[in-house]
C-alpha positions in Angstrom: 19.7 20.9 -16.2 18.8 17.4 -17.4 17.4 16.4 -13.9 15.2 19.5 -13.9 13.9 18.7 -17.4 13.1 15.1 -16.3 11.2 16.4 -13.3 9.3 18.9 -15.4 8.4 16.2 -17.9 7.1 13.8 -15.2 4.9 16.6 -13.8 3.5 17.5 -17.2 2.7 13.8 -17.9 1.1 13.4 -14.5 -1.1 16.5 -15.0 -2.1 15.4 -18.5 -3.6 12.2 -17.1 -5.8 14.0 -14.6 -9.3 14.8 -15.6 -9.2 18.2 -14.0 -8.3 21.8 -14.9 -6.5 23.4 -12.0 -7.2 27.1 -11.7 -6.0 30.0 -9.6 -3.3 29.0 -7.1 -3.5 25.3 -8.0 -3.9 22.3 -5.7 -3.4 22.8 -2.0 0.2 22.1 -0.8 1.1 18.7 0.7 2.5 18.4 4.1 4.9 15.6 5.2 3.1 14.7 8.4 -0.3 14.1 9.9 -3.0 15.4 7.6 -6.8 15.6 7.5 -8.3 14.9 4.1 -10.0 18.0 2.8 -13.8 17.8 2.4 -13.6 19.0 -1.2 -10.7 18.1 -3.6 -9.8 19.7 -6.8 -11.5 17.2 -9.1 -14.6 16.6 -7.1 -16.7 19.1 -9.1 -15.9 17.4 -12.4 -16.7 14.0 -10.9 -20.1 15.0 -9.6 -22.0 13.8 -12.6 -19.9 10.7 -13.2 -20.7 7.2 -11.9 -18.6 4.3 -10.7 -19.1 0.9 -9.0 -19.6 0.2 -5.4 -19.5 -3.6 -5.6 -22.1 -4.5 -8.1 -24.0 -1.3 -7.5 -23.6 1.9 -9.6 -23.2 5.0 -7.6 -22.0 8.6 -8.2 -18.2 9.0 -7.9 -18.6 11.5 -5.1 -20.6 8.9 -3.0 -18.2 5.9 -3.4 -15.5 7.3 -1.1 -18.0 8.0 1.7 -19.5 4.5 1.4 -16.1 2.8 1.4 -15.1 4.9 4.5 -18.2 3.7 6.3 -17.5 0.1 5.4 -14.1 0.1 7.0 -15.2 2.3 9.9 -17.8 -0.4 10.7 -15.5 -3.4 10.4 -12.3 -1.9 11.9 -12.5 -3.7 15.3 -13.0 -7.1 13.7 -10.9 -6.5 10.6 -8.0 -8.7 11.5 -10.2 -11.5 12.9 -12.2 -11.5 9.7 -9.1 -11.7 7.6 -8.1 -14.8 9.4 -11.6 -16.3 9.2 -12.2 -15.5 5.5 -8.8 -16.7 4.3 -8.3 -19.5 6.8 -5.1 -17.6 7.8 -3.6 -17.7 4.3 -3.5 -13.9 4.2 -0.5 -14.1 6.5 1.4 -16.2 4.0 0.5 -13.7 1.2 1.8 -10.8 3.3 5.0 -12.8 4.2 5.5 -13.4 0.5 5.3 -9.7 -0.2 8.0 -9.0 2.3 10.3 -11.7 1.0 9.9 -10.4 -2.6 10.5 -6.9 -1.3 13.6 -7.9 0.7 14.1 -4.5 2.3 17.5 -3.5 3.7 18.4 -1.3 6.6 17.9 2.4 5.9 14.9 2.0 3.6 11.8 4.2 3.9 8.5 2.5 3.4 5.1 4.0 2.7 2.2 1.6 3.3 -1.0 3.1 1.9 -4.4 1.8 3.1 -2.3 0.0 5.7 -4.6 0.9 8.7 -4.1 -2.1 11.0 -0.3 -2.2 10.4 0.2 -5.7 9.1 2.7 -4.8 6.4 4.5 -2.1 8.4 5.0 -4.5 11.3 6.4 -7.2 9.0 8.6 -4.6 7.3 10.2 -3.4 10.6 10.7 -7.0 11.8 12.3 -8.0 8.5 14.7 -5.0 8.6 15.7 -5.7 12.2 16.5 -9.3 11.2 18.7 -8.0 8.3 20.5 -5.6 10.7 21.2 -8.4 13.1 22.4 -10.6 10.3 24.8 -8.0 9.1 26.1 -7.5 12.6 26.8 -11.2 13.0 28.6 -11.3 9.7 30.7 -8.3 10.7 31.5 -9.9 14.0 32.7 -13.1 12.4 34.8 -11.3 9.9 36.4 -9.3 12.8 37.4 -12.3 14.9 41.0 -12.0 13.9 41.2 -8.5 12.3 44.3 -6.7 11.2 45.0 -3.2 12.3 43.9 -2.0 8.9 40.5 -3.8 9.3 40.0 -2.2 12.7 40.8 1.3 11.3 38.5 0.8 8.3 35.6 -0.4 10.5 36.0 2.5 12.9 36.0 5.1 10.2 33.0 3.6 8.4 30.9 3.5 11.6 31.8 7.2 12.3 31.0 8.3 8.7 27.8 6.4 8.1 26.3 6.1 11.5 23.4 3.7 12.2 21.0 3.1 9.3 17.4 3.6 10.5 14.5 2.3 8.5 11.1 4.0 8.8 7.6 2.8 8.0 4.8 5.3 7.4 1.3 3.8 7.6 -1.1 6.0 5.6 -4.9 5.4 5.6 -7.9 7.6 5.0 -9.9 5.9 7.7 -9.2 7.1 11.3 -10.8 4.1 12.9 -8.6 1.7 11.1 -5.5 3.7 12.1 -6.7 3.7 15.7 -6.9 -0.1 15.7 -3.5 -0.2 14.1 -2.0 2.0 16.8 -3.5 -0.2 19.5 -1.9 -3.2 17.9 1.4 -1.5 17.8 1.2 -0.5 21.5 0.3 -4.1 22.4 3.3 -5.5 20.4 5.6 -2.8 21.8 6.4 -1.4 18.4 7.0 2.3 18.2 10.5 3.0 16.9 10.6 3.8 13.2 6.8 3.8 12.8 4.5 6.7 11.9 0.7 6.9 11.4 -0.8 9.4 8.9 -4.4 10.2 7.9 -4.3 10.5 4.1 -6.0 9.8 0.8 -4.3 7.4 -1.7 -5.5 9.7 -4.5 -3.9 12.8 -3.0 -1.1 11.8 -0.7 0.1 14.3 1.9 3.8 13.9 1.1 6.3 15.8 -1.0 7.8 14.3 -4.2 10.5 11.6 -4.1 10.2 10.7 -0.4 10.1 6.9 -0.2 12.1 3.9 -1.4 9.1 1.5 -1.4 5.4 2.0 -1.7 3.0 -0.8 -0.7 -0.7 -1.1 -0.9 -2.2 -4.4 0.2 -5.9 -5.2 -0.4 -6.7 -1.5 -0.6 -6.4 -0.2 -4.2 -9.7 -1.8 -5.4 -11.5 0.4 -2.9 -10.1 3.6 -4.5 -12.4 5.6 -6.7 -9.8 6.6 -9.3 -7.1 3.9 -9.4 -5.1 5.7 -12.1 -4.9 8.8 -9.8 -3.6 6.6 -6.9 -1.0 5.0 -9.2 0.2 8.5 -10.3 0.5 9.5 -6.7 2.5 6.4 -5.9 4.9 7.3 -8.7 5.2 10.9 -7.4 6.1 10.1 -3.8 8.6 7.4 -4.7 12.3 8.3 -5.1 13.9 7.5 -8.5 14.7 3.8 -8.4 11.9 3.3 -5.8 9.6 0.3 -6.0 5.8 0.0 -6.2 4.3 -3.2 -4.8 0.6 -4.1 -4.7 -1.0 -7.1 -3.2 -4.6 -7.5 -4.3 -7.3 -10.0 -5.0 -7.3 -10.9 -8.6 -8.7 -13.4 -11.2 -8.4 -17.1 -10.4 -6.7 -18.9 -13.3 -8.0 -22.5 -12.7 -11.6 -23.0 -13.7 -12.4 -25.6 -11.1 -10.8 -23.5 -8.3 -12.7 -20.4 -9.7 -16.0 -22.1 -9.2 -15.2 -23.2 -5.7 -13.9 -19.8 -4.9 -17.0 -18.1 -6.2 -19.3 -20.4 -4.2 -17.3 -19.9 -1.0 -17.1 -16.1 -1.5 -20.7 -15.4 -2.2 -22.2 -18.0 0.2 -19.8 -18.0 3.1 -18.0 -14.7 3.4 -21.1 -12.5 4.0 -22.3 -15.1 6.6 -19.0 -14.9 8.4 -19.2 -11.1 8.3 -22.6 -11.2 10.0 -21.6 -13.8 12.6 -18.1 -12.3 13.5 -18.5 -8.6 12.7 -22.2 -8.2 12.8 -22.1 -6.8 9.3 -23.4 -8.7 6.3 -23.5 -5.8 3.8 -19.8 -4.7 4.2 -18.6 -8.2 3.4 -21.0 -8.5 0.5 -19.4 -5.4 -0.8 -16.0 -6.9 -0.3 -16.8 -10.0 -2.4 -18.4 -7.9 -5.2 -15.5 -5.4 -5.2 -13.1 -8.2 -6.0 -15.1 -9.2 -9.1 -15.1 -5.6 -10.3 -11.3 -5.2 -10.0 -9.2 -5.5 -13.2 -7.5 -8.8 -13.9 -3.8 -9.3 -13.7 -2.9 -8.2 -17.2 -5.2 -5.2 -17.2 -3.9 -4.0 -13.9 -0.3 -4.5 -15.1 -1.2 -2.2 -18.1 -2.6 0.5 -15.7 0.6 0.4 -13.7 2.7 0.8 -16.8 0.4 3.7 -18.1 1.1 5.5 -14.8 4.8 5.6 -15.6 6.3 2.6 -13.9 8.9 0.3 -15.6 9.7 -3.4 -15.4 6.2 -4.1 -14.2 5.7 -7.8 -13.3 3.2 -9.8 -11.3 3.0 -13.3 -9.8 -0.1 -15.2 -8.9 -0.6 -16.5 -5.3 -3.0 -19.4 -4.5 -3.9 -19.9 -8.1 -4.6 -16.2 -8.8 -6.9 -15.6 -5.8 -4.3 -12.9 -5.1 -1.7 -11.3 -7.3 1.4 -9.4 -6.4 2.3 -6.6 -8.8 5.6 -4.8 -8.8 7.1 -1.9 -10.8 9.9 0.6 -10.5 10.2 4.4 -10.9 13.1 5.5 -13.1 
């Protein structure tokens, strides 16, 4: 009874935060699998006369998602190359830090949203495999001179528990980004425990309480309704599940901030034109970073969505921040 009341309360809170009145049969059902985003969502009519930012430009809310989709469709083939060029390879260290803070164990289910080219999912699966091998080595050392009781206990535990399989689901609204990610996975020989799903961060195609960890790396600032995406993250996480967001943020050092701004506005669009043949998309990238909430404001948004024990740490002087919170 208490569990049912808690679930009902969470749903009432979630609906109260949405700027939409659901009528008739309600929102369309969510499917745990491959899904094509509907052309019209339940809150699109209400959003038709509202505006939001697309970089420094003001656009109707209904137009932003289409324009963001086009940006990533255009840059998908050169996305990873540009990440290395723009960050001088430092983005790899930021993503490694995310995994070390996450410290996933065998059997964990990960949902990586806006994870198109698979960087986080690949690291997750590799990290979990390392943990599994480490556990096996420890077990082997402890069984070098076992008693009959140890052998019996070990045998019964293996039969009861079976192998712990971790899974990573990469969810992205952009088909072209997912296509590039699948090509990378094939090239690396990664297939076990990995799924690819077309889906919208604001209306995830999964049932409630499905995942142990939700990650979104350098994607949430491109979402039209950040609060809606955070509520969806809370919904699909299991109780005790962890939300983790890696995103560009506000540089804390004034000298570094001036250098960072100069590099961002003067160099990144040029790199975009030279490497990807697309100045405008990378001009948007730079501008979107400046429009994203700073560390404290975003922390408050995560708490408002219903997460607890929300914390963040700055990486590279605040160029990037890693936020983390838990669903209770």
